[in-house]
Backbone as CSV, one residue per row, in Angstrom:
resi,resn,N_x,N_y,N_z,CA_x,CA_y,CA_z,C_x,C_y,C_z
1,MET,-9.569,12.305,38.911,-9.791,11.002,38.280,-9.548,11.129,36.772
2,THR,-8.886,10.134,36.211,-8.587,10.155,34.782,-9.861,9.989,33.973
3,HIS,-10.036,10.836,32.983,-11.208,10.748,32.122,-11.015,9.612,31.124
4,ILE,-12.004,8.756,31.027,-11.946,7.627,30.100,-12.914,7.891,28.961
5,ASN,-12.387,7.897,27.772,-13.212,8.124,26.592,-14.022,6.862,26.304
6,VAL,-15.330,6.958,26.426,-16.197,5.807,26.192,-16.652,5.824,24.740
7,LEU,-16.316,4.782,24.008,-16.649,4.713,22.595,-18.032,4.127,22.378
8,ASP,-18.657,4.542,21.303,-19.883,3.918,20.830,-19.469,2.827,19.850
9,PRO,-19.596,1.551,20.221,-19.095,0.481,19.341,-19.817,0.404,18.010
10,GLY,-20.985,1.048,17.916,-21.713,1.016,16.655,-21.388,2.170,15.733
11,ALA,-20.479,3.058,16.168,-20.183,4.249,15.380,-19.398,3.942,14.110
12,SER,-18.472,2.996,14.205,-17.630,2.646,13.065,-16.873,1.375,13.391
13,PRO,-16.311,0.701,12.389,-15.465,-0.469,12.671,-14.288,-0.129,13.584
14,LEU,-13.708,1.079,13.431,-12.584,1.479,14.273,-13.025,1.628,15.728
15,ASP,-14.198,2.226,15.958,-14.719,2.361,17.318,-15.024,0.996,17.925
16,TYR,-15.585,0.104,17.126,-15.907,-1.229,17.631,-14.625,-1.972,18.021
17,TYR,-13.605,-1.844,17.199,-12.322,-2.481,17.487,-11.784,-1.968,18.823
18,GLY,-11.769,-0.640,18.994,-11.251,-0.053,20.231,-12.058,-0.462,21.447
19,PHE,-13.385,-0.498,21.294,-14.267,-0.909,22.389,-13.958,-2.336,22.828
20,GLU,-13.834,-3.238,21.855,-13.563,-4.643,22.171,-12.165,-4.829,22.758
21,LEU,-11.203,-4.067,22.256,-9.845,-4.169,22.794,-9.832,-3.777,24.265
22,ARG,-10.481,-2.675,24.605,-10.534,-2.254,26.019,-11.277,-3.278,26.864
23,ARG,-12.419,-3.757,26.366,-13.228,-4.707,27.135,-12.444,-5.975,27.458
24,LEU,-11.767,-6.526,26.457,-11.042,-7.776,26.674,-9.753,-7.560,27.461
25,ARG,-9.127,-6.400,27.297,-7.945,-6.107,28.105,-8.313,-6.009,29.578
26,GLU,-9.401,-5.293,29.861,-9.829,-5.149,31.253,-10.294,-6.479,31.828
27,ALA,-10.899,-7.317,30.991,-11.325,-8.646,31.451,-10.126,-9.505,31.833
28,ALA,-8.994,-9.231,31.199,-7.758,-9.962,31.511,-6.979,-9.301,32.648
29,ASN,-7.556,-8.229,33.250,-6.923,-7.506,34.359,-5.541,-6.966,33.987
30,LEU,-5.453,-6.401,32.797,-4.201,-5.812,32.333,-4.390,-4.312,32.129
31,THR,-3.380,-3.531,32.498,-3.380,-2.116,32.160,-2.937,-1.962,30.706
32,GLN,-3.109,-0.768,30.165,-2.641,-0.518,28.802,-1.137,-0.752,28.706
33,ARG,-0.417,-0.318,29.714,1.039,-0.490,29.693,1.409,-1.965,29.764
34,GLN,0.715,-2.716,30.614,1.029,-4.145,30.735,0.747,-4.885,29.427
35,LEU,-0.378,-4.576,28.798,-0.673,-5.222,27.519,0.357,-4.802,26.487
36,GLY,0.736,-3.529,26.487,1.754,-3.059,25.553,3.062,-3.806,25.726
37,ASP,3.444,-4.052,26.971,4.682,-4.796,27.230,4.597,-6.206,26.647
38,VAL,3.444,-6.841,26.794,3.257,-8.189,26.263,3.333,-8.192,24.731
39,LEU,2.767,-7.143,24.122,2.709,-7.071,22.657,3.975,-6.513,22.041
40,ASN,4.855,-5.944,22.882,6.051,-5.232,22.429,5.679,-3.942,21.698
41,TYR,4.631,-3.289,22.190,4.231,-1.951,21.761,4.122,-1.089,23.009
42,THR,3.996,0.206,22.833,3.852,1.090,23.985,2.422,1.057,24.513
43,GLY,2.291,1.331,25.808,0.957,1.458,26.382,0.199,2.614,25.768
44,SER,0.938,3.648,25.364,0.314,4.799,24.716,-0.362,4.393,23.417
45,LEU,0.290,3.529,22.633,-0.312,3.075,21.378,-1.582,2.277,21.660
46,VAL,-1.536,1.411,22.657,-2.728,0.641,23.028,-3.871,1.600,23.359
47,GLY,-3.552,2.636,24.134,-4.571,3.613,24.500,-5.131,4.351,23.305
48,GLN,-4.274,4.711,22.360,-4.733,5.425,21.168,-5.658,4.558,20.318
49,ILE,-5.358,3.270,20.252,-6.210,2.369,19.479,-7.533,2.147,20.210
50,GLU,-7.471,2.048,21.531,-8.698,1.855,22.311,-9.634,3.049,22.206
51,THR,-9.102,4.212,21.961,-9.932,5.424,21.852,-10.137,5.857,20.396
52,ALA,-9.837,4.953,19.468,-10.085,5.178,18.037,-9.329,6.375,17.494
53,ARG,-8.172,6.681,18.092,-7.341,7.764,17.584,-6.204,7.255,16.720
54,LYS,-6.031,5.934,16.679,-4.972,5.315,15.896,-5.529,4.063,15.234
55,VAL,-5.139,3.854,13.997,-5.615,2.683,13.254,-4.710,1.487,13.560
56,PRO,-5.266,0.354,13.967,-4.440,-0.825,14.255,-3.895,-1.439,12.968
57,THR,-2.785,-2.120,13.098,-2.208,-2.828,11.960,-2.552,-4.306,12.045
58,VAL,-2.273,-5.021,10.970,-2.491,-6.469,10.962,-1.605,-7.135,12.005
59,GLU,-0.332,-6.718,12.076,0.587,-7.316,13.039,0.136,-7.080,14.475
60,PHE,-0.282,-5.868,14.779,-0.789,-5.562,16.122,-1.960,-6.484,16.455
61,SER,-2.872,-6.644,15.520,-4.073,-7.462,15.736,-3.717,-8.922,15.994
62,GLU,-2.758,-9.428,15.247,-2.339,-10.824,15.440,-1.723,-11.022,16.816
63,ARG,-0.953,-10.034,17.277,-0.342,-10.136,18.601,-1.385,-10.058,19.707
64,VAL,-2.393,-9.200,19.518,-3.465,-9.107,20.511,-4.234,-10.419,20.582
65,ASP,-4.531,-10.998,19.436,-5.246,-12.281,19.418,-4.477,-13.346,20.197
66,ALA,-3.163,-13.365,20.011,-2.345,-14.356,20.723,-2.293,-14.060,22.216
67,ALA,-2.134,-12.787,22.577,-1.980,-12.415,23.988,-3.270,-12.593,24.775
68,LEU,-4.400,-12.241,24.174,-5.683,-12.290,24.883,-6.502,-13.535,24.534
69,VAL,-5.932,-14.396,23.687,-6.571,-15.663,23.293,-8.006,-15.404,22.814
70,THR,-8.127,-14.649,21.749,-9.440,-14.214,21.266,-10.008,-15.074,20.140
71,GLY,-9.254,-16.081,19.713,-9.748,-16.899,18.608,-9.713,-16.201,17.263
72,GLY,-8.815,-15.209,17.139,-8.661,-14.514,15.858,-9.621,-13.358,15.657
73,LEU,-10.280,-12.909,16.720,-11.260,-11.831,16.614,-10.674,-10.573,15.978
74,PHE,-9.540,-10.125,16.490,-8.990,-8.850,16.018,-8.372,-8.964,14.627
75,SER,-7.882,-10.140,14.288,-7.378,-10.342,12.930,-8.506,-10.271,11.916
76,ARG,-9.704,-10.680,12.315,-10.861,-10.550,11.427,-11.355,-9.112,11.390
77,LEU,-11.401,-8.485,12.558,-11.901,-7.115,12.639,-11.019,-6.128,11.884
78,VAL,-9.710,-6.346,11.921,-8.808,-5.340,11.349,-9.031,-5.163,9.853
79,GLU,-9.463,-6.206,9.159,-9.730,-6.060,7.728,-10.873,-5.083,7.489
80,LEU,-11.914,-5.165,8.319,-13.023,-4.217,8.209,-12.575,-2.809,8.570
81,VAL,-11.744,-2.714,9.608,-11.254,-1.410,10.040,-10.446,-0.747,8.933
82,LEU,-9.510,-1.485,8.383,-8.637,-0.906,7.359,-9.427,-0.521,6.116
83,ARG,-10.381,-1.335,5.734,-11.189,-1.005,4.560,-12.025,0.250,4.808
84,SER,-12.500,0.402,6.044,-13.319,1.576,6.362,-12.508,2.862,6.351
85,GLN,-11.179,2.758,6.430,-10.323,3.940,6.437,-9.941,4.409,5.041
86,LEU,-10.290,3.634,4.036,-10.034,4.066,2.668,-10.895,5.284,2.347
87,PRO,-10.453,6.136,1.420,-11.315,7.244,0.992,-12.666,6.712,0.533
88,ALA,-13.725,7.425,0.862,-15.076,6.940,0.560,-15.236,6.570,-0.911
89,TRP,-14.659,7.384,-1.797,-14.830,7.137,-3.228,-14.086,5.894,-3.696
90,PHE,-13.131,5.397,-2.865,-12.331,4.248,-3.294,-12.833,2.925,-2.711
91,ARG,-13.738,2.980,-1.760,-14.144,1.737,-1.082,-14.786,0.732,-2.020
92,GLN,-15.531,1.219,-3.008,-16.136,0.304,-3.968,-15.064,-0.448,-4.752
93,VAL,-13.960,0.240,-5.061,-12.871,-0.409,-5.787,-12.236,-1.500,-4.933
94,ALA,-12.047,-1.222,-3.652,-11.482,-2.223,-2.746,-12.367,-3.460,-2.692
95,GLU,-13.684,-3.259,-2.743,-14.602,-4.392,-2.767,-14.458,-5.175,-4.069
96,LEU,-14.275,-4.470,-5.164,-14.079,-5.145,-6.451,-12.812,-5.988,-6.420
97,GLU,-11.751,-5.459,-5.819,-10.489,-6.201,-5.720,-10.680,-7.503,-4.950
98,VAL,-11.467,-7.443,-3.888,-11.699,-8.633,-3.059,-12.507,-9.677,-3.819
99,ARG,-13.481,-9.235,-4.609,-14.401,-10.154,-5.280,-13.873,-10.684,-6.611
100,ALA,-12.937,-9.997,-7.222,-12.527,-10.319,-8.592,-11.839,-11.677,-8.702
101,ALA,-12.103,-12.334,-9.816,-11.367,-13.557,-10.145,-10.108,-13.216,-10.926
102,GLU,-10.160,-12.080,-11.646,-9.014,-11.633,-12.437,-8.988,-10.103,-12.455
103,ILE,-7.806,-9.546,-12.263,-7.607,-8.099,-12.323,-6.553,-7.830,-13.389
104,CYS,-6.926,-7.040,-14.382,-5.998,-6.675,-15.452,-5.860,-5.152,-15.454
105,THR,-4.662,-4.642,-15.292,-4.492,-3.205,-15.174,-3.361,-2.698,-16.057
106,PHE,-3.558,-1.510,-16.611,-2.517,-0.809,-17.356,-2.213,0.462,-16.594
107,GLN,-0.926,0.680,-16.296,-0.520,1.826,-15.490,0.525,2.650,-16.228
108,THR,0.243,3.948,-16.371,1.128,4.825,-17.132,2.149,5.566,-16.267
109,HIS,1.806,5.827,-14.985,2.660,6.686,-14.168,3.150,6.057,-12.869
110,LEU,2.400,5.105,-12.325,2.723,4.554,-11.014,2.592,3.038,-11.009
111,VAL,3.322,2.410,-10.104,3.082,1.001,-9.805,1.702,0.915,-9.150
112,HIS,0.921,-0.067,-9.523,-0.406,-0.240,-8.944,-0.306,-0.444,-7.432
113,GLY,-1.299,0.050,-6.701,-1.277,-0.021,-5.241,-1.124,-1.427,-4.685
114,LEU,-1.632,-2.437,-5.387,-1.530,-3.808,-4.897,-0.107,-4.347,-4.952
115,LEU,0.773,-3.665,-5.684,2.159,-4.124,-5.791,3.149,-3.122,-5.204
116,GLN,2.676,-2.046,-4.602,3.592,-1.027,-4.094,4.350,-1.499,-2.854
117,ALA,5.635,-1.168,-2.797,6.462,-1.414,-1.613,6.203,-0.284,-0.606
118,PRO,6.504,-0.521,0.681,6.157,0.463,1.720,6.677,1.877,1.487
119,ALA,7.969,2.033,1.189,8.521,3.383,1.025,7.935,4.071,-0.199
120,TYR,7.704,3.321,-1.257,7.112,3.864,-2.481,5.681,4.326,-2.206
121,ALA,4.899,3.474,-1.529,3.516,3.822,-1.205,3.468,5.073,-0.340
122,ARG,4.359,5.163,0.626,4.394,6.326,1.516,4.706,7.604,0.738
123,ALA,5.646,7.500,-0.202,6.007,8.667,-1.002,4.848,9.113,-1.889
124,VAL,4.136,8.169,-2.478,2.996,8.492,-3.333,1.889,9.166,-2.520
125,LEU,1.585,8.598,-1.368,0.496,9.125,-0.545,0.860,10.449,0.117
126,GLY,2.156,10.701,0.277,2.595,11.892,0.985,2.688,13.149,0.145
127,VAL,2.430,13.027,-1.152,2.496,14.207,-2.015,1.382,15.184,-1.628
128,LEU,1.751,16.363,-1.186,0.834,17.442,-0.802,0.004,17.142,0.443
129,ASP,0.200,15.991,1.070,-0.609,15.659,2.240,0.158,14.710,3.168
130,GLN,0.687,15.252,4.252,1.432,14.451,5.217,0.572,14.009,6.402
131,ASN,-0.691,14.402,6.432,-1.560,14.070,7.561,-1.812,12.563,7.647
132,ASP,-1.671,12.015,8.860,-1.959,10.595,9.115,-1.271,9.681,8.096
133,LEU,-0.060,10.029,7.711,0.610,9.305,6.632,0.914,7.855,7.009
134,ASP,1.290,7.615,8.257,1.552,6.238,8.688,0.307,5.377,8.541
135,ASP,-0.819,5.902,9.013,-2.072,5.142,8.946,-2.509,4.931,7.504
136,ARG,-2.415,5.957,6.678,-2.849,5.830,5.282,-1.975,4.851,4.516
137,THR,-0.683,4.838,4.846,0.210,3.871,4.197,-0.133,2.451,4.620
138,ALA,-0.381,2.261,5.903,-0.749,0.929,6.404,-2.040,0.440,5.760
139,VAL,-2.990,1.335,5.578,-4.265,0.973,4.953,-4.048,0.539,3.507
140,ARG,-3.215,1.275,2.771,-2.945,0.888,1.379,-2.253,-0.472,1.314
141,LEU,-1.256,-0.678,2.132,-0.516,-1.940,2.088,-1.389,-3.114,2.503
142,ALA,-2.369,-2.858,3.375,-3.242,-3.939,3.823,-4.087,-4.496,2.681
143,ARG,-4.371,-3.673,1.657,-5.124,-4.173,0.509,-4.406,-5.329,-0.174
144,GLN,-3.097,-5.370,-0.049,-2.305,-6.372,-0.751,-2.511,-7.787,-0.219
145,ARG,-3.189,-7.898,0.908,-3.416,-9.229,1.486,-4.260,-10.111,0.576
146,ILE,-5.024,-9.497,-0.330,-5.842,-10.329,-1.220,-4.975,-11.182,-2.135
147,LEU,-3.727,-10.752,-2.364,-2.828,-11.517,-3.235,-2.171,-12.680,-2.496
148,GLU,-2.360,-12.727,-1.184,-1.736,-13.770,-0.375,-2.712,-14.870,0.001
149,LYS,-3.987,-14.672,-0.299,-4.998,-15.648,0.094,-4.989,-16.845,-0.839
150,GLY,-5.558,-17.950,-0.366,-5.562,-19.192,-1.137,-6.230,-19.049,-2.485
151,GLU,-7.325,-18.281,-2.551,-8.037,-18.084,-3.807,-7.837,-16.648,-4.279
152,SER,-6.594,-16.244,-4.364,-6.284,-14.880,-4.790,-6.624,-14.717,-6.267
153,PRO,-6.959,-13.493,-6.683,-7.263,-13.277,-8.102,-6.007,-13.403,-8.960
154,VAL,-6.193,-13.739,-10.215,-5.103,-13.633,-11.174,-4.893,-12.146,-11.424
155,PHE,-3.668,-11.698,-11.280,-3.372,-10.272,-11.414,-2.413,-10.084,-12.577
156,TRP,-2.815,-9.262,-13.525,-1.984,-9.008,-14.702,-1.799,-7.507,-14.830
157,ILE,-0.542,-7.060,-14.892,-0.273,-5.631,-14.994,0.665,-5.350,-16.158
158,VAL,0.310,-4.333,-16.943,1.196,-3.800,-17.970,1.616,-2.418,-17.497
159,LEU,2.921,-2.246,-17.307,3.483,-0.986,-16.817,4.198,-0.257,-17.936
160,SER,3.948,1.021,-18.072,4.763,1.821,-18.979,6.204,1.821,-18.465
161,GLU,7.159,1.763,-19.374,8.563,1.789,-18.968,8.882,3.029,-18.140
162,GLY,8.151,4.105,-18.382,8.371,5.332,-17.625,8.152,5.162,-16.139
163,VAL,7.294,4.206,-15.742,7.051,3.952,-14.319,8.343,3.523,-13.630
164,LEU,9.173,2.765,-14.348,10.428,2.281,-13.771,11.437,3.412,-13.602
165,CYS,11.324,4.425,-14.441,12.311,5.501,-14.451,11.909,6.708,-13.622
166,GLN,10.613,6.836,-13.318,10.137,7.954,-12.505,10.554,7.711,-11.060
167,GLU,11.509,8.487,-10.576,12.078,8.248,-9.244,11.141,8.789,-8.169
168,ILE,10.487,7.893,-7.468,9.524,8.257,-6.426,10.046,7.775,-5.077
169,GLY,10.224,8.719,-4.165,10.688,8.358,-2.825,12.188,8.236,-2.689
170,GLY,12.926,8.489,-3.768,14.377,8.369,-3.714,14.855,7.047,-4.288
171,ARG,16.166,6.951,-4.479,16.732,5.771,-5.145,16.568,4.493,-4.335
172,ALA,16.724,4.604,-3.014,16.571,3.410,-2.183,15.144,2.886,-2.255
173,ALA,14.176,3.799,-2.244,12.772,3.394,-2.336,12.483,2.744,-3.684
174,MET,13.083,3.287,-4.753,12.859,2.707,-6.064,13.507,1.330,-6.187
175,ARG,14.669,1.175,-5.605,15.310,-0.138,-5.630,14.439,-1.165,-4.898
176,GLU,13.905,-0.770,-3.745,13.007,-1.651,-2.998,11.766,-1.978,-3.829
177,GLN,11.242,-0.969,-4.520,10.034,-1.186,-5.311,10.282,-2.136,-6.480
178,LEU,11.367,-1.941,-7.193,11.645,-2.816,-8.334,11.983,-4.234,-7.862
179,ALA,12.626,-4.323,-6.713,12.899,-5.656,-6.147,11.588,-6.358,-5.802
180,ARG,10.620,-5.589,-5.331,9.311,-6.188,-5.022,8.656,-6.710,-6.303
181,LEU,8.731,-5.953,-7.384,8.168,-6.439,-8.639,8.839,-7.745,-9.064
182,LEU,10.139,-7.804,-8.903,10.878,-9.017,-9.291,10.553,-10.208,-8.392
183,SER,10.092,-9.933,-7.179,9.783,-11.028,-6.252,8.607,-11.877,-6.739
184,PHE,7.834,-11.361,-7.696,6.694,-12.105,-8.222,7.042,-12.869,-9.503
185,GLU,8.313,-12.885,-9.844,8.736,-13.434,-11.137,8.312,-14.880,-11.343
186,THR,8.256,-15.674,-10.281,7.914,-17.088,-10.410,6.484,-17.390,-9.965
187,ASP,5.710,-16.357,-9.700,4.327,-16.547,-9.249,3.405,-16.525,-10.473
188,PRO,2.789,-17.646,-10.831,1.970,-17.693,-12.052,0.685,-16.873,-11.966
189,ARG,0.303,-16.451,-10.760,-0.931,-15.686,-10.598,-0.690,-14.171,-10.666
190,ILE,0.579,-13.757,-10.602,0.900,-12.333,-10.663,1.863,-12.124,-11.823
191,ASN,1.386,-11.477,-12.867,2.136,-11.357,-14.115,2.418,-9.895,-14.417
192,ILE,3.690,-9.578,-14.644,4.109,-8.195,-14.838,4.796,-8.051,-16.189
193,GLN,4.232,-7.192,-17.030,4.836,-6.886,-18.325,5.139,-5.396,-18.395
194,VAL,6.197,-5.054,-19.114,6.575,-3.651,-19.306,6.324,-3.274,-20.750
195,LEU,5.627,-2.163,-20.934,5.433,-1.609,-22.267,6.599,-0.669,-22.538
196,PRO,7.519,-1.033,-23.449,8.741,-0.240,-23.632,8.483,1.069,-24.364
197,PHE,9.380,2.017,-24.165,9.300,3.280,-24.898,9.244,3.036,-26.403
198,ALA,9.946,1.995,-26.837,10.033,1.700,-28.272,8.691,1.315,-28.873
199,ALA,7.693,1.010,-28.046,6.378,0.634,-28.569,5.701,1.801,-29.266
200,GLY,6.134,3.025,-28.962,5.548,4.194,-29.617,4.091,4.396,-29.249
201,ALA,3.291,4.843,-30.221,1.858,5.025,-29.985,1.227,3.670,-29.677
202,HIS,0.297,3.652,-28.726,-0.292,2.386,-28.305,-1.743,2.613,-27.867
203,PRO,-2.513,1.555,-27.676,-3.937,1.698,-27.337,-4.205,2.248,-25.936
204,GLY,-3.150,2.465,-25.130,-3.360,2.979,-23.783,-3.001,4.436,-23.624
205,THR,-2.871,5.147,-24.731,-2.439,6.545,-24.645,-3.465,7.437,-23.938
206,GLN,-4.703,6.967,-23.791,-5.712,7.774,-23.104,-5.557,7.716,-21.588
207,GLY,-4.746,6.794,-21.096,-4.508,6.756,-19.657,-4.670,5.376,-19.049
208,SER,-4.396,5.310,-17.752,-4.466,4.053,-17.012,-5.915,3.568,-16.889
209,PHE,-6.079,2.261,-16.794,-7.403,1.687,-16.535,-7.226,0.280,-15.978
210,THR,-8.284,-0.212,-15.348,-8.253,-1.544,-14.757,-9.527,-2.280,-15.124
211,LEU,-9.373,-3.552,-15.481,-10.496,-4.437,-15.770,-10.654,-5.436,-14.627
212,PHE,-11.851,-5.512,-14.080,-12.164,-6.512,-13.057,-13.078,-7.549,-13.689
213,ARG,-12.652,-8.797,-13.632,-13.488,-9.890,-14.141,-13.861,-10.800,-12.975
214,PHE,-15.102,-11.314,-13.004,-15.638,-12.072,-11.889,-16.107,-13.449,-12.355
215,ALA,-16.263,-14.341,-11.405,-16.664,-15.708,-11.747,-18.075,-15.749,-12.322
216,ALA,-18.983,-14.934,-11.786,-20.382,-15.011,-12.225,-20.983,-13.680,-12.655
217,ASP,-20.340,-12.573,-12.373,-20.902,-11.256,-12.661,-20.233,-10.618,-13.879
218,PRO,-20.892,-9.633,-14.489,-20.289,-8.933,-15.637,-19.001,-8.210,-15.238
219,ALA,-18.100,-8.059,-16.182,-16.834,-7.367,-15.938,-17.085,-5.879,-15.721
220,ILE,-16.129,-5.230,-15.039,-16.220,-3.801,-14.750,-14.897,-3.143,-15.123
221,VAL,-14.989,-1.976,-15.756,-13.811,-1.163,-16.072,-13.733,-0.030,-15.066
222,TYR,-12.526,0.215,-14.570,-12.347,1.287,-13.594,-11.270,2.253,-14.077
223,THR,-11.615,3.534,-14.067,-10.645,4.594,-14.335,-10.689,5.565,-13.167
224,GLU,-9.661,6.398,-13.075,-9.520,7.237,-11.885,-9.127,8.653,-12.270
225,GLY,-9.699,9.618,-11.535,-9.322,11.011,-11.695,-8.843,11.558,-10.367
226,TYR,-8.744,12.872,-10.240,-8.317,13.479,-8.994,-9.422,13.344,-7.949
227,GLY,-9.168,12.503,-6.950,-10.119,12.360,-5.854,-11.428,11.705,-6.235
228,SER,-11.446,10.934,-7.309,-12.677,10.263,-7.711,-12.345,9.040,-8.548
229,GLY,-13.219,8.044,-8.470,-13.071,6.841,-9.276,-14.302,6.650,-10.138
230,HIS,-14.138,5.965,-11.270,-15.230,5.834,-12.232,-15.357,4.382,-12.701
231,PRO,-16.085,3.542,-11.952,-16.341,2.180,-12.416,-17.473,2.160,-13.433
232,SER,-17.378,1.279,-14.407,-18.420,1.174,-15.426,-18.603,-0.284,-15.832
233,ALA,-19.864,-0.703,-15.875,-20.197,-2.043,-16.358,-20.817,-1.980,-17.743
234,ASN,-20.749,-0.809,-18.388,-21.298,-0.656,-19.739,-20.635,-1.668,-20.673
235,PRO,-21.411,-2.528,-21.302,-20.821,-3.589,-22.140,-19.908,-3.066,-23.246
236,ASP,-20.270,-1.939,-23.854,-19.439,-1.386,-24.920,-18.095,-0.893,-24.375
237,THR,-18.139,-0.263,-23.205,-16.900,0.218,-22.582,-16.000,-0.952,-22.204
238,VAL,-16.602,-1.981,-21.616,-15.844,-3.170,-21.223,-15.224,-3.839,-22.447
239,LYS,-16.009,-3.945,-23.518,-15.506,-4.576,-24.746,-14.344,-3.783,-25.327
240,ASP,-14.477,-2.458,-25.364,-13.430,-1.602,-25.907,-12.148,-1.717,-25.090
241,CYS,-12.275,-1.662,-23.762,-11.077,-1.715,-22.911,-10.444,-3.103,-22.923
242,SER,-11.255,-4.137,-23.051,-10.709,-5.495,-23.148,-9.860,-5.642,-24.409
243,LEU,-10.358,-5.079,-25.514,-9.597,-5.124,-26.771,-8.306,-4.324,-26.633
244,ARG,-8.408,-3.134,-26.039,-7.214,-2.320,-25.822,-6.194,-3.081,-24.981
245,TYR,-6.688,-3.769,-23.947,-5.761,-4.474,-23.058,-5.060,-5.622,-23.775
246,ASP,-5.798,-6.339,-24.600,-5.184,-7.423,-25.372,-4.055,-6.884,-26.256
247,HIS,-4.283,-5.730,-26.875,-3.249,-5.142,-27.732,-2.071,-4.614,-26.907
248,LEU,-2.346,-4.104,-25.720,-1.258,-3.642,-24.851,-0.372,-4.813,-24.428
249,ARG,-0.997,-5.919,-24.084,-0.202,-7.091,-23.688,0.633,-7.596,-24.861
250,ALA,0.055,-7.526,-26.054,0.792,-7.979,-27.236,1.966,-7.061,-27.542
251,ALA,1.810,-5.748,-27.287,2.879,-4.789,-27.581,3.951,-4.763,-26.494
252,ALA,3.605,-5.232,-25.311,4.545,-5.207,-24.187,5.600,-6.302,-24.329
253,LEU,6.669,-6.158,-23.573,7.699,-7.194,-23.521,7.134,-8.458,-22.879
254,SER,7.733,-9.585,-23.183,7.316,-10.834,-22.548,7.568,-10.764,-21.045
255,LEU,7.002,-11.694,-20.314,7.220,-11.723,-18.863,8.713,-11.812,-18.537
256,LYS,9.412,-12.674,-19.268,10.845,-12.849,-19.021,11.633,-11.591,-19.373
257,ASP,11.352,-11.022,-20.545,12.090,-9.822,-20.959,11.736,-8.622,-20.079
258,SER,10.499,-8.587,-19.587,10.105,-7.509,-18.673,10.896,-7.594,-17.378
259,ALA,11.029,-8.802,-16.837,11.799,-8.984,-15.608,13.257,-8.583,-15.817
260,GLU,13.793,-8.921,-16.978,15.185,-8.553,-17.269,15.354,-7.039,-17.347
261,LEU,14.367,-6.354,-17.931,14.438,-4.894,-18.010,14.321,-4.275,-16.620
262,ILE,13.394,-4.780,-15.813,13.243,-4.270,-14.440,14.544,-4.454,-13.669
263,ARG,15.152,-5.619,-13.830,16.414,-5.899,-13.125,17.528,-4.964,-13.599
264,ARG,17.567,-4.717,-14.887,18.607,-3.851,-15.430,18.423,-2.409,-14.955
265,VAL,17.190,-1.915,-14.976,16.924,-0.558,-14.489,17.256,-0.453,-12.995
266,MET,16.904,-1.477,-12.248,17.174,-1.470,-10.811,18.668,-1.333,-10.531
267,GLU,19.474,-2.024,-11.290,20.918,-1.991,-11.057,21.563,-0.740,-11.644
268,GLU,21.136,-0.361,-12.857,21.808,0.760,-13.520,21.372,2.120,-12.969
269,ARG,20.101,2.260,-12.602,19.607,3.545,-12.099,19.617,3.634,-10.572
270,TYR,19.361,2.506,-9.928,19.175,2.531,-8.479,20.080,1.532,-7.748
271,GLY,21.171,1.122,-8.400,22.065,0.134,-7.811,22.784,0.632,-6.571
272,GLU,23.408,-0.296,-5.863,24.070,0.049,-4.591,25.105,1.134,-4.769
273,GLN,25.831,1.129,-5.910,26.870,2.131,-6.094,26.281,3.529,-6.217
274,GLN,25.040,3.635,-6.762,24.382,4.932,-6.858,23.821,5.400,-5.522
275,LEU,23.573,4.422,-4.615,22.984,4.768,-3.326,24.037,5.272,-2.335
276,ALA,25.302,5.028,-2.633,26.361,5.395,-1.681,26.479,6.906,-1.561
């Protein structure tokens, strides 16, 4: 007889998701393979998700909701599942992203995770660690859903010009990434400025940081180290970083000139002729 792994639905959001998926699939008198055929996924994948060995995606969840007529149960659950898969030290930051009315970030080396394209995100996460890379990439990209909601935060990013030139994931990945940045050019809630090399010394030389501002709560400054995050609501720290950010925005190129620079770098460094 085939051994069936019985999950404890209270163990984690992932276990609860798998438990409910099996329960509702069996209630519909479908095998894993039959449900997989309906969803256009393999029965093996269905089984892995039911036994909490694989993290479900948003798309998978939406298809399950449609196939099993669940009223959106799995689409709601998957957000909890994906958030629970973030590194423990980063979960507080993910909560801040969800709650914030405005996010202002300065990035010296990388495109911020909320704006990363799939291949770029995979390359960043895969440095020195290839374990569960598909799942970790899906979890990072799922955070970006906050920018698609009706009451999404205002997002303002100042990128060092070096971020555009640091080739991560190869030329095709960089072209995809810069194209993604340009896709927000007409979105008034997502603003991208580039701090050019010509700016010289600037108030962000100490490193990247992010300001979270809320409708009713005090602002929080977040900085990051190796495997750890450092949020602070200290009023003096918030005041200092807010001033630094204002000066960074003033020193950066305008929104229009930033888009033109991104477009030029995309074509000159990562254009189709270079990809051949």
